Every structure is written in C-alpha cells, then in structure tokens.
C-alpha atoms as one frame of an Amber mdcrd trajectory, in Angstrom:
protein
 129.396 105.275  84.863 132.338 103.637  86.648 132.172 101.575  89.793 133.936
 104.248  91.803 130.908 106.503  91.386 128.719 104.076  93.345 127.898 105.698
  96.689 127.878 102.274  98.392 131.675 102.373  98.230 131.581 105.252 100.750
 131.502 103.787 104.271 129.672 106.676 106.015 126.975 106.522 103.336 126.512
 102.780 103.946 125.941 103.449 107.662 123.507 106.238 106.848 121.762 104.136
 104.196 121.163 101.180 106.546 120.018 103.131 109.603 117.913 105.523 107.561
 116.225 102.523 105.942 115.303 101.222 109.385 113.902 104.620 110.356 111.884
 104.771 107.149 110.541 101.295 107.856 109.172 102.720 111.082 107.701 105.678
 109.198 105.827 103.449 106.740 104.654 101.050 109.442 103.298 103.995 111.405
 101.725 105.615 108.332  99.855 102.452 107.367  98.847 101.847 110.972  97.436
 105.356 111.372  95.543 105.171 108.102  94.125 101.762 108.939  93.114 102.845
 112.451  91.359 105.894 110.992  89.387 103.688 108.595  88.390 101.410 111.484
  87.198 104.358 113.581  85.451 106.407 110.863  84.909 104.192 107.776  85.267
 107.457 105.838  87.491 107.712 102.762  87.819 111.453 103.372  89.081 111.225
 106.962  91.285 108.223 106.171  92.790 110.172 103.272  93.117 113.289 105.421
  95.040 111.514 108.206  97.299 109.767 105.682  97.978 113.012 103.802  98.382
 115.068 107.013 101.692 113.282 107.561 103.029 115.040 104.437 100.850 118.073
 103.739 102.857 120.522 105.921 105.931 119.809 103.786 104.154 121.363 100.829
 102.754 124.289 102.828 105.598 125.494 105.043 108.582 123.664 103.525 109.912
 126.632 101.508 109.789 128.890 104.572 111.739 126.363 106.635 114.328 125.953
 103.867 115.318 129.623 104.028 116.514 129.134 107.596 117.742 125.557 107.074
 120.568 126.729 104.821 122.302 128.312 107.828 121.723 125.413 110.260 124.142
 122.818 111.513 122.764 119.905 109.490 123.825 117.176 111.898 122.264 118.886
 114.900 119.095 119.780 113.005 118.716 116.203 111.735 119.148 114.810 115.255
 116.639 117.197 116.821 113.896 116.611 114.261 114.293 112.827 114.267 114.254
 112.711 118.071 111.083 114.784 118.244 109.450 112.575 115.622 110.309 109.542
 117.723 108.692 111.170 120.779 105.443 111.869 118.886 105.491 108.274 117.685
 105.826 107.174 121.296 102.716 109.212 122.168 100.818 107.455 119.370 101.876
 104.106 120.800 100.838 105.024 124.362  97.411 106.280 123.261  96.781 103.066
 121.352  98.060 100.911 124.229  95.455 102.463 126.544  92.796 102.423 123.780
  92.418 106.223 123.882  92.612 107.052 120.186  89.775 108.855 118.429  89.551
 111.002 115.314  90.863 114.050 117.196  93.978 112.296 118.540  94.679 110.883
 115.100  94.400 114.313 113.499  96.575 115.996 116.140  99.367 113.419 116.133
  99.362 113.143 112.332  99.606 116.915 111.939 102.371 117.053 114.578 104.374
 114.472 112.644 103.575 116.348 109.445 104.923 119.602 110.880 108.117 117.908
 112.064 108.467 116.290 108.636 108.192 119.740 107.057 111.075 120.973 109.212
 113.042 117.793 108.595 112.556 117.568 104.831 114.878 120.377 103.641 117.447
 119.094 106.121 117.220 115.596 104.638 117.506 116.901 101.072 120.684 118.837
 101.865 122.105 116.206 104.226 122.733 113.661 101.480 125.095 116.146  99.787
 127.356 116.226 102.879 127.446 112.472 103.396 129.150 111.797 100.031 131.518
 113.758  97.739 129.823 115.405  94.753 130.872 112.770  92.130 128.823 110.221
  94.090 125.784 112.459  94.517 123.635 111.097  91.665 124.144 107.538  92.897
 123.496 108.578  96.505 120.211 110.261  95.526 119.043 107.163  93.707 120.153
 104.821  96.487 118.469 107.001  99.093 115.304 106.555  97.109 115.991 102.811
  97.116 116.035 103.127 100.901 112.702 104.967 100.830 111.059 102.497  98.491
 112.603  99.423 100.074 110.931 100.558 103.278 107.758 101.091 101.266 107.889
  97.451 100.161 108.761  95.911 103.516 107.061  98.423 105.834 103.445  97.875
 104.760 104.012  94.121 104.741 105.377  94.281 108.273 102.520  96.580 109.261
  99.887  94.213 107.892 101.515  91.229 109.611 101.993  93.100 112.896  98.439
  94.473 112.925  97.007  90.961 112.513  99.401  89.084 114.836 100.561  91.693
 117.375  97.817  94.330 117.313  98.054  98.023 116.530  99.695  99.017 119.828
 102.703  96.744 119.281 102.820  97.844 115.642 103.228 101.461 116.760 105.828
 100.358 119.347 107.843  98.733 116.545 107.802 102.031 114.664 109.248 103.848
 117.695 112.103 101.366 118.130 113.149 101.628 114.493 114.024 105.322 114.936
 116.833 104.578 117.409 119.682 103.269 115.153 119.566 106.342 112.880 119.699
 108.734 115.822 122.820 106.956 117.116 124.441 106.914 113.659 123.784 110.609
 113.073 125.786 111.490 116.164 128.829 109.583 114.864 128.902 109.992 111.060
 131.860 111.883 109.519 130.483 114.469 107.087 131.755 116.459 104.106 132.438
 120.143 104.633 129.582 122.369 103.527 129.784 126.172 103.764 126.687 127.493
 105.507 124.809 130.553 104.346 125.230 133.534 106.637 122.159 133.919 108.823
 120.181 137.093 108.130 122.331 137.884 105.103 119.173 138.772 103.221 115.590
 139.309 104.203 113.469 136.206 104.629 111.077 136.742 101.728 113.909 137.885
  99.477 115.620 134.531 100.032 112.373 132.735  99.401 111.774 134.606  96.162
 115.350 133.991  95.050 114.882 130.238  95.361 111.611 130.391  93.433 113.142
 132.634  90.769 116.022 130.211  90.204 113.541 127.333  89.888 111.296 129.159
  87.412 114.018 130.715  85.235 116.086 127.538  84.876 114.358 125.594  82.048
 115.329 122.096  83.165 114.285 122.787  86.768 110.992 124.397  85.757 110.138
 121.499  83.443 110.960 119.010  86.189 108.678 120.882  88.597 105.775 120.771
  86.110 106.180 117.007  85.663 106.415 116.491  89.421 103.243 118.504  90.033
 101.212 116.419  87.593 102.740 113.132  88.742 102.077 113.900  92.413  98.513
 115.134  91.975  97.232 112.384  89.691  99.348 109.307  90.540 101.033 109.694
  93.907  97.868 111.228  95.332  96.178 107.872  94.682  99.094 105.801  95.992
  99.169 107.732  99.260  95.524 106.993 100.148  95.704 103.228  99.675  94.138
 102.465 103.106  90.977 104.291 101.985  90.970 102.616  98.554  91.529  99.104
  99.919  89.094  99.711 102.766  86.240 100.657 100.427  86.880  98.289  97.507
  88.115  95.193  99.371  86.119  95.551 102.580  88.779  96.277 105.174  91.082
  93.227 105.010  94.447  94.086 106.599  96.267  91.402 104.584  94.856  92.890
 101.386  96.135  96.282 102.555  99.624  94.887 103.073  99.604  93.219  99.646
  98.333  96.276  97.784 100.716  98.739  99.442 103.653  96.352  99.021 102.771
  96.032  95.320 103.183  99.767  94.844 106.417  99.513  96.785 107.743  96.750
  94.526 107.228  98.967  91.498 108.881 101.867  93.302 111.800  99.702  94.377
 112.447  98.450  90.846 112.458 102.033  89.583 114.764 103.173  92.384 117.273
 100.402  91.712 117.189 101.189  87.995 118.101 104.809  88.662 120.203 104.169
  91.776 122.720 102.043  89.871 123.971 105.353  88.479 124.032 104.161  84.849
 121.323 106.439  83.433 122.499 109.659  81.831 120.736 112.939  82.677 119.656
 113.188  79.012 117.948 109.792  79.176 116.227 110.668  82.452 114.983 113.928
  80.970 113.564 112.176  77.888 111.667 109.563  79.889 109.964 111.898  82.413
 106.903 112.814  80.339 106.220 109.304  78.950 106.519 107.801  82.426 104.177
 110.364  83.970 101.573 109.942  81.204 101.600 106.149  81.301 101.308 106.194
  85.086  98.279 108.465  84.876  96.607 106.170  82.328  97.202 102.990  84.334
  96.027 104.614  87.568  92.759 105.497  85.828  92.283 101.766  85.200  91.567
 101.311  88.927  88.030 102.231  87.885  87.677  98.754  86.364  89.076  96.747
  89.307  87.172  95.009  92.069  89.643  92.398  93.288  93.133  92.293  94.790
  95.163  90.862  91.889  94.397  93.454  89.176  94.594  96.219  91.786  98.060
  95.032  92.841  99.284  94.880  89.224  98.088  98.440  88.664  99.828  99.581
  91.853 103.091  97.930  90.749 103.078  99.828  87.447 101.897 103.089  89.019
 104.583 102.797  91.711 107.245 102.255  89.044 106.250 105.202  86.855 105.651
 107.564  89.785 109.079 106.773  91.222 110.971 107.108  87.938 109.283 110.474
  87.443 109.874 111.659  91.009 113.469 110.493  91.394 114.358 111.494  87.851
 113.100 115.033  88.386 114.871 115.288  91.736 118.135 113.998  90.246 118.048
 116.510  87.393 117.410 119.379  89.807 120.091 118.242  92.285 122.690 118.050
  89.517 121.762 121.430  88.008 121.155 123.654  91.035 123.793 125.986  92.450
 124.982 124.931  95.924 124.001 128.295  97.439 120.376 127.724  96.420 120.183
 123.950  96.951 117.958 123.887 100.061 115.586 126.555  98.745 115.216 125.117
  95.243 114.929 121.515  96.457 112.296 122.568  98.948 110.308 124.199  96.162
 110.484 120.770  94.534 109.231 119.230  97.787 106.521 121.851  98.115 105.242
 121.202  94.605 105.442 117.435  95.083 103.820 117.169  98.507 101.401 120.023
  97.921 100.111 118.402  94.741  99.646 114.946  96.251  97.931 116.556  99.262
  95.312 118.266  97.104  94.934 115.257  94.811  94.630 112.710  97.625  92.163
 114.744  99.682  90.063 115.552  96.600  89.774 111.858  95.705  89.040 111.002
  99.343  86.292 113.623  99.483  84.705 112.378  96.251  85.007 108.816  97.583
  82.484 109.642 100.327  80.004 110.779  97.634  80.541 108.236  94.848  82.398
 104.866  94.750  86.143 105.401  95.072  86.778 103.859  91.615  84.484 106.468
  90.071  86.152 109.232  92.064  89.565 108.210  90.713  88.309 108.209  87.115
  86.633 111.607  87.611  90.032 113.057  88.546  92.172 111.189  85.985  90.274
 112.258  82.849  90.855 116.019  83.309  94.349 115.109  84.530  95.258 113.664
  81.142  93.987 116.766  79.372  95.917 119.053  81.709  99.132 117.072  81.196
  98.772 117.427  77.414  98.190 121.184  77.692 101.223 121.696  79.957 103.478
 119.682  77.650 102.263 121.652  74.623 102.906 124.931  76.461 106.454 123.922
  77.452 107.307 122.810  73.918 105.971 126.060  72.508 108.103 128.041  74.979
 111.181 125.985  74.039 110.543 126.593  70.323 110.116 130.326  70.978 113.437
 130.549  72.883 115.284 128.589  70.191 113.848 130.854  67.454
C-alpha cells in the first residue's frame, strides 16, 4: 500500500478525524460516568449493565429501519442534527447531576434517549466516512476512524476516572458536553465528496429493508463477516461493554481501578486499530485472521473467571480489546470494500444491527446472571457454550463453501 493511500494526507479527513475524536472522548467519558453512577445508586450488575448497554441497544433494534431512509438524506445536515441533539441530552444529564436529581429512572430515560439518537446517527456515520475521502483512501479512513474510536476508548475512561475522583460526576458530565462542540462546528464547514442520493420513496420501505438483508446474506464474504461479528459481539464485546459492573463487583467499586481496566481494553483496541489503520493489510489477510482472532478473544475472556485482582484483569482486557477490535474492524472493512454503493447504508446497518444487537443480549445476559452468581462465574457460564457455538458456525460455513465449490 503506497503512502498516497493514507487518509491522513486528505486535509478534510484530518479535521474530521481530530474533532470526531474529541466528540468520542465525550461519549466515552459520559458512558463510563453513567455506568459508574448506576452502580453507585443500585449496586446491581444487571441495572449497571442495562444502562451501559442502553446507550447502544437501539442501534441493533431500529438501525436497519433508519438506514432505509438515511440513504436519501443530506448526510451533512443529518449528522449535524443528530450530534446537536445528543449534546442537548448530555446537557440534561449534566444538569440533573449538578442538582443531585439522578435516580434509576432518570438514568434509564437519558440512556435510552442517547441510544435512540445513536441509532439514528449510526447509519449516517457509516456512510459519512465515504464522502469525506475519495474511494482509494476508504480502507485507510475506516481503520483510522476506528483508531479515533479506540483512542477515545483509551483516553476517555482514564479522563473519566480522574475527573470523577478530582472534579466529581457533575463536572465530568459537563466535560462530555463541551467535547461535542468542535465536531459540530467542523461538520458545518467540511468540503465533502459527491455522493448520489437514493430517490426517496423509490421502493416500499420493507422492500428496501429486505433488499439490504438479501445482499448481506447472499454475498458469501459479507455473510461470513456478519457471523463472525455476531459471535465476537455477543461473547467478547458484551463483556467489554459492561466493565463498570465487572469492576464494581470484583474490585469493590474503586474508580481508579475502573479507569485502569477500561483503559486496558482501550490500549488493546488502539493497537489493533493502528495495525489495520496503517492500510498495509490485504483483504485476504484480514479475512484469514477473523476466525482465529475471534476464537482466541473468546478463550481469553473466559479466563476472567480466574481473576480477582486488577493486574491480571487488565492484561485480559488488553488482549480481549485487541482481538475484538481486529475482528470488528476487519469485518467492517471487508464489507465496506465489497458492498455496492447503492446498498451501502442498508448493508452496513445490518452489520451494525448484528454487532450491537449481539453485544446487547450478551451484556445484559451476563449482567442478569451476575446478580444471581458471582460475575466471574456468570462470564464462564456464557463463554463455554459460546466456544461450542463458534465451532458449529465455522463448520457450517466451511461445509457450505465446500458444497458451492463442488
């Protein structure tokens, strides 16, 4: 891959990359703050997991429906509207905490509101990257955008832990609000690539939805990527997304331990993102490493059953973050490069739906079991059948490939 394919040589992408990273920092700070506040109020792994997952669950539930309409939207305007509304909800979270008015109900309502806005925003974000850079830079831009996500995942929880201890939760939420502003300004000014929009109402709603699903299922590389993503999200990312509940139960509610553990997962994710984001990995190599990465991540995550202190837990989170990110970004990259432009939003939102839907079910299931048995036991109870299911799915896909080739 030559240097000219690096998306960081495109000036509008650099502006988007930097401001979007700041916005994502705010997202992670807010996510950790909400999860931690829920643990403090309820001391329940289920409700802590539920609030943490509620920020993403709507993406998996209503994302495909939103994507059908998103293909005909003005992407700049849609991005601006959703980000502005998300900032306003974040401001409400800050105000409620400032006046010490939060309870389980306010946490559920505000988390679900942000989750709904994220569901509307997600297909926009997935398509938006393709109009910030020319197509030859797309693979690099996807990887670097994930660097942005995971860089914020490294720094955000650390900032959140520091801010919670030194500044308090109210000022932590205020910080999250402020970090939205630069991206909103940049979005209004960025020059964008031309993208033909789908004609609104050209087909019936459910016909469009089915078309996107049909393309995903009938394209072997896309279908395989979706299977890997589903398993990776349910059994590995589902654990990573409920870290406040895991740290709260195992390590006794230490906010510095929370920051360390969540940053550890972020370090692994960041290393994986940089590895892919450099743009030097061929699609064939990415495709070959998806299954081994997913399987090794599942095995290491199961080892949380044997941990009771911060250091081994952090090492496990580093490895799990690395494998989960290679699997997630790799699958997304393969789909982005293979999908027809006319189906991009719909197919990529099926990817999002599978990814977020799986981690929602996995995270909430582990959180529910964690209120019945120790959280380490709950994780192991889910991972063992997860390994068996992964083996069965892989065997089924290989059999189907052999049948087609015969």
